[in-house]
Rosetta silent file (secondary structure, phi, psi, omega in degrees, C-alpha in Angstrom):
SEQUENCE: MPFVVTENCINCKHTYCADVCPVDSFHEGPNFLVINPDECIDCAICVPACIVGAIVEERDVPREQRPFIQLNAELSAAWPRLPKGKPPPPDAEEWDGVLHKRRLLER
SCORE:     score description
SCORE:     0.000 S_00000001
   1 L     0.000  127.388 -175.916    0.776    6.061  -14.246 S_00000001
   2 L   -71.557  165.909  176.644    0.193    5.759  -10.485 S_00000001
   3 E   -98.396  157.513 -173.405    1.472    3.068   -8.203 S_00000001
   4 E  -130.789  136.115  172.484   -0.759    0.599   -6.366 S_00000001
   5 E   -87.859  128.963 -175.762   -0.422   -1.105   -2.992 S_00000001
   6 L  -109.137 -176.275 -168.939   -1.270   -4.780   -3.394 S_00000001
   7 H   -52.321  -35.522 -174.241   -2.287   -7.689   -1.185 S_00000001
   8 H   -64.357  -15.545  176.343    1.036   -8.411    0.500 S_00000001
   9 H   -71.513  -24.163 -177.269    0.726   -5.170    2.494 S_00000001
  10 L   -59.073  124.739 -179.035   -2.276   -6.548    4.388 S_00000001
  11 L    69.650   -8.890  173.152   -1.216   -7.119    8.002 S_00000001
  12 L   -85.763  -57.056  173.447    2.424   -6.265    7.141 S_00000001
  13 L    43.914   47.637  168.820    1.812   -2.521    6.898 S_00000001
  14 L   -70.749  148.541 -174.634    5.405   -1.348    7.021 S_00000001
  15 L  -120.879   23.013  176.663    5.346    2.384    6.437 S_00000001
  16 H   -59.227  -31.414  179.544    8.789    3.132    5.029 S_00000001
  17 H   -60.597  -40.632  179.924    6.964    4.037    1.812 S_00000001
  18 H   -67.755  -33.459  178.598    5.171    6.907    3.544 S_00000001
  19 H   -62.810  -34.172 -175.175    8.492    8.202    4.882 S_00000001
  20 H   -96.719  -11.642 -176.605    9.908    8.605    1.387 S_00000001
  21 L   -67.534  119.607 -177.416    6.802    9.804   -0.477 S_00000001
  22 L   -74.741  -13.303 -177.843    7.407   13.438   -1.494 S_00000001
  23 L  -121.442   11.097  177.403    3.688   14.244   -1.844 S_00000001
  24 L    52.781   51.499 -178.313    2.175   12.260    1.053 S_00000001
  25 L   -90.860    3.521  178.006   -0.054   10.154   -1.184 S_00000001
  26 E   -87.971  142.081  177.689   -0.290    7.238    1.263 S_00000001
  27 E  -127.882  148.219 -171.639   -3.415    6.692    3.334 S_00000001
  28 E  -117.289  132.247  171.765   -3.754    4.325    6.277 S_00000001
  29 L  -111.450 -173.857 -176.683   -6.430    1.859    7.243 S_00000001
  30 L   -58.455  -39.440 -177.797   -6.547   -0.586   10.143 S_00000001
  31 L  -141.823   27.159 -174.776   -4.265   -3.189    8.536 S_00000001
  32 L  -159.761  150.958  173.458   -3.391   -1.886    5.055 S_00000001
  33 E  -113.204  152.716  175.647   -1.965    1.147    3.275 S_00000001
  34 E  -136.459  161.198  176.382   -3.162    2.586   -0.031 S_00000001
  35 E  -110.821  131.923  175.134   -1.939    5.162   -2.522 S_00000001
  36 L   -76.952  115.903 -175.886   -4.246    7.888   -3.739 S_00000001
  37 L   -66.398  -21.924  178.675   -3.942    7.645   -7.543 S_00000001
  38 L   -81.988  -18.174 -179.587   -4.811   11.324   -7.980 S_00000001
  39 L   -99.047  -25.658 -177.560   -2.015   12.409   -5.651 S_00000001
  40 L   -62.544  131.282  179.776    0.694    9.979   -6.776 S_00000001
  41 L  -102.394   11.973  174.117    3.304   11.693   -8.964 S_00000001
  42 L    61.234   34.110 -177.838    4.723    8.414  -10.284 S_00000001
  43 L   -80.291  -21.330  177.697    8.183    9.026   -8.880 S_00000001
  44 L    71.719    7.659  179.027    8.661    5.337   -7.888 S_00000001
  45 L   -63.455  -30.443 -177.402   10.596    6.232   -4.740 S_00000001
  46 H   -72.874  -24.169 -174.661    8.184    4.124   -2.687 S_00000001
  47 H   -60.190  -54.790  179.155    8.813    0.909   -4.627 S_00000001
  48 H   -70.530  -20.092  178.676   12.248    0.067   -3.181 S_00000001
  49 H   -73.215  -20.707  179.764   11.135    1.387    0.222 S_00000001
  50 L   -82.564  104.074 -173.859    8.467   -1.327    0.423 S_00000001
  51 L   -73.821   -9.813  177.490   10.377   -4.216    1.956 S_00000001
  52 L  -106.104    5.755  175.551    7.578   -6.692    1.188 S_00000001
  53 L    66.163   31.977 -175.742    7.292   -5.791   -2.501 S_00000001
  54 L   -89.632   -7.082 -177.253    3.642   -4.758   -2.259 S_00000001
  55 E  -103.583  126.337 -174.881    3.885   -1.599   -4.384 S_00000001
  56 E  -135.549  144.279  173.647    3.536   -2.011   -8.143 S_00000001
  57 E   -64.577  139.549 -173.234    3.085    0.376  -11.043 S_00000001
  58 H   -49.800  -43.837 -177.190   -0.554    0.213  -12.138 S_00000001
  59 H   -68.919  -15.346 -178.391    0.217   -1.179  -15.590 S_00000001
  60 H  -105.159    6.009 -179.980    2.270   -3.994  -14.021 S_00000001
  61 L   -65.903  125.666  178.963   -0.255   -5.144  -11.426 S_00000001
  62 L   -60.699  152.049 -175.764   -0.733   -8.910  -11.882 S_00000001
  63 H   -50.409  -46.449 -177.197   -4.185  -10.017  -13.021 S_00000001
  64 H   -69.028  -14.412  179.259   -5.109  -11.555   -9.656 S_00000001
  65 H  -102.141   -1.543 -175.821   -4.164   -8.287   -7.927 S_00000001
  66 L   -56.877  -32.124  176.912   -6.089   -5.961  -10.295 S_00000001
  67 H   -59.737  -20.320  179.742   -8.949   -5.397   -7.792 S_00000001
  68 H   -71.407  -19.629  175.301   -6.406   -3.529   -5.673 S_00000001
  69 H   -62.187  -49.899  178.763   -6.301   -0.736   -8.261 S_00000001
  70 H   -68.104  -38.849  179.276   -9.901    0.154   -7.433 S_00000001
  71 H   -60.947  -41.519  177.982   -9.393   -0.529   -3.718 S_00000001
  72 H   -60.093  -45.400  179.911   -6.531    1.991   -3.581 S_00000001
  73 H   -64.317  -46.968 -177.255   -8.708    4.656   -5.209 S_00000001
  74 H   -65.884  -49.498 -174.333  -11.750    3.896   -3.074 S_00000001
  75 H   -74.735  -28.907  178.124  -10.022    3.537    0.285 S_00000001
  76 H   -66.688  -25.329  176.627   -7.675    6.496   -0.157 S_00000001
  77 H   -75.786  -22.317 -176.001  -10.765    8.700   -0.375 S_00000001
  78 H  -102.924  -28.224 -174.275  -12.044    7.332    2.937 S_00000001
  79 L   -94.898  155.186 -179.958   -8.905    6.775    5.011 S_00000001
  80 L   -72.230  151.220  177.588   -6.675    9.428    6.608 S_00000001
  81 E   -64.925  145.764  175.846   -3.436   10.522    5.018 S_00000001
  82 L  -114.495   92.453 -173.691   -0.245    8.979    6.446 S_00000001
  83 L   -74.809  -18.502  177.934    2.335   11.781    6.203 S_00000001
  84 L  -151.751  159.253 -177.402    5.146    9.831    7.853 S_00000001
  85 L   -70.172  166.412  175.532    5.982    6.290    8.775 S_00000001
  86 L  -150.701  169.605 -176.777    5.393    4.593   12.076 S_00000001
  87 L   -61.166  143.176  177.423    6.300    1.225   13.573 S_00000001
  88 L   -73.834  167.331  175.169    4.798   -1.823   11.850 S_00000001
  89 L   -59.627  151.058 -177.022    2.545   -4.251   13.700 S_00000001
  90 L   -60.345  -26.143 -179.161    4.541   -6.588   15.968 S_00000001
  91 L  -103.799   19.192 -175.435    3.696   -9.617   13.807 S_00000001
  92 H   -55.712  -43.636 -176.863    4.286   -7.903   10.441 S_00000001
  93 H   -64.519  -30.002  179.319    7.139  -10.179    9.383 S_00000001
  94 H   -67.347  -25.064 -177.043    4.991  -13.273    9.936 S_00000001
  95 H   -89.653  -14.036 -178.899    2.487  -11.980    7.337 S_00000001
  96 L   -63.031  123.234  177.253    5.006  -11.281    4.580 S_00000001
  97 L    87.589   -4.126  177.462    4.359  -13.648    1.694 S_00000001
  98 L   -69.323  131.001 -177.935    1.167  -15.166    3.093 S_00000001
  99 L   -86.862  159.173  173.839   -1.205  -15.776    0.202 S_00000001
 100 L    58.460   49.745  179.410   -4.919  -14.972   -0.041 S_00000001
 101 L   -91.455   -6.328 -175.260   -4.978  -12.188    2.573 S_00000001
 102 H   -54.826  -35.879 -179.988   -7.602  -10.076    0.830 S_00000001
 103 H   -64.502  -16.981 -179.199  -10.333  -11.561    3.015 S_00000001
 104 H   -90.060   -8.075 -177.596   -8.451  -10.125    6.024 S_00000001
 105 L   -60.849  121.745  177.854   -8.583   -6.537    4.748 S_00000001
 106 L   -96.233  129.959  179.255  -10.228   -4.342    7.372 S_00000001
 107 L   -99.951    0.000    0.000  -12.097   -1.340    6.126 S_00000001
C-alpha cells in the first residue's frame, strides 16, 4: 500500500524524504511534495524522514486528509520528479502544524 503526503507538507516542503527514497517516487510542486503511488514500493523509509509528520500510509490517512490520496496520484503525474532533497523554504518551520492549508496548495 503506497504512502501519501498530506496537508502539513504544504509550505513546509522539507525534502529529507526525497533524499532517502530508494526509487525516487517524490515529485515537487511550487509549495508541496507528492508521492507517485505507482512508483512507491511501500518501504516506509520516508516516514521518519518527514520531520513534520506529513507522510502516512494510505490505509491510515485520516478521513479529513483522504482527498490527498487522489491529489498525490494526480499531481505526481504532472509535476517533475524530485530525485534528491534541497533546502526548505526559509519560513518552513512557521508553517509546521498550521491547520487548513489545503487552500494554499499551488498547482
